C-alpha positions, 0 to 999 in steps of 0.5 A: 090251501089258499094264502091266508095273507090274501084275505086282507082284500076282504078285510079292507072294509073292516080294517081293525084299526077301529074304523070310525067316521067323523060325526057333524055334531060339532061341525059349527063349534070352534072349540070345547070347554075344559069341562067338556074335555073332562066329560069326554074322557070320563066317558071313555073311562066308563067304557074301560070300567064296563070292560073290567065289570064284564071281564074281571080281567086283571090287566084291564084293572091295571090299565085303570090304575095306569090311566089314574096314576100316569094319564094326563088330560091334554088340550090339542093346539097348533102343532102342540099340546097343553097338558092339564098338569106337569108331565112327570116320568111315565106320564102320557097325555090323553087327547079327546079329539072332536071335529073342533080340532080338525083344523089343527095340525097334526091333529086334524090328520089323526081326526080325519084318519080311519082310526078311532084312537091311536097311541104314539109312543115317540110323543107319549100322546093317546088320542080318542076320537070322541064324536061318534056314539058307542056302547060303553063296552066297545068304547072300553075295548077301543081305549084298552086296545090303545093302552095295551100298545102303551104298555107294550111299547111306551116309547114306540120303539117297536112300532117305528122299527120295521113293518114286521115289528109294528105288525107283531105288536099289532097281533099281540094287541089285537089278541088281547082285545079278542080275549076281552070280547070273548070273556065279555061275550061268554058261550054265546060269543064263542059260538059265533066266533067258532062258526066264523073260524069254521067258515074261514077254515073252509075258505082256506082249504077249498080252492073254490071256497066261498064265504057265506054272506051272514049277518053277524052284526045281528048275532052280536047285537043279541049278545051285547045289545044294539050298536049306537052307530055305524062306526060301532057297527065296523068295530064289532064286525072287525073284532069278530072277523079278526078274532075268527081269522086268528082262530082259524089260523090256529086251528087250520093252518098247518104250514109255517109258524102261526103267529108269523102268518097272523103278522103277515095278515096284519101287515097286508091289511094295513097296507091294503088300508093305505097305512104307511108302515115303517120301512125295513132296515 
């Protein structure tokens, strides 16, 4: 059986940090108004609500409540943020980044990163890159993914301790995201996921095995409707590949601990995609 960690090479193309390309719609715009900031965050909230409508998932309901109670809209400034109200215990800032913010440090670095969203527990800031169009469902999946990080590790302790603790948290969060998409897609999505997992299983077990070149994006669009951007294409396919990989590990991997194997996969993926992981201590 091939070592699953080597499969990270394939997944570089769709690394699940929610790869998203910066749009140029606001390239000439230096600032955006507070009203536009509010509208951008409301769009993300509509997406999160869409996930709840489609999944009836209690944890997503709790996430909506958490944002309502503790989420504070903040405006990025040079090496700082300006919250729209006083930050209380348990609060976290939500920043909808656009190209108008790319000249600001450190926000420009985050805007230029491959991640569509990120949560920093150490600074209690959730960043949502807001230039690229996405369907409500997948916009909500991205938002929910980062809120899961917030609930697991609100102070950023696990994500900043060791590479393995970082990747273990990622496995938990990705598993949660996979569950939501499976709930939303029902039996039709489950069939696609099982088919892809079987292909991964064959690849694992056959030293000469090859993954078939299948247009799974078209299959996913038949369930969820057309993707609204190439960035969303990446998110959809990466969700499917990671979900199928995890299912293949659960089904076909027979040596060692399955969760640790998934953790190793995540670490290899992040390293291969250029992410700097915490150093082992």
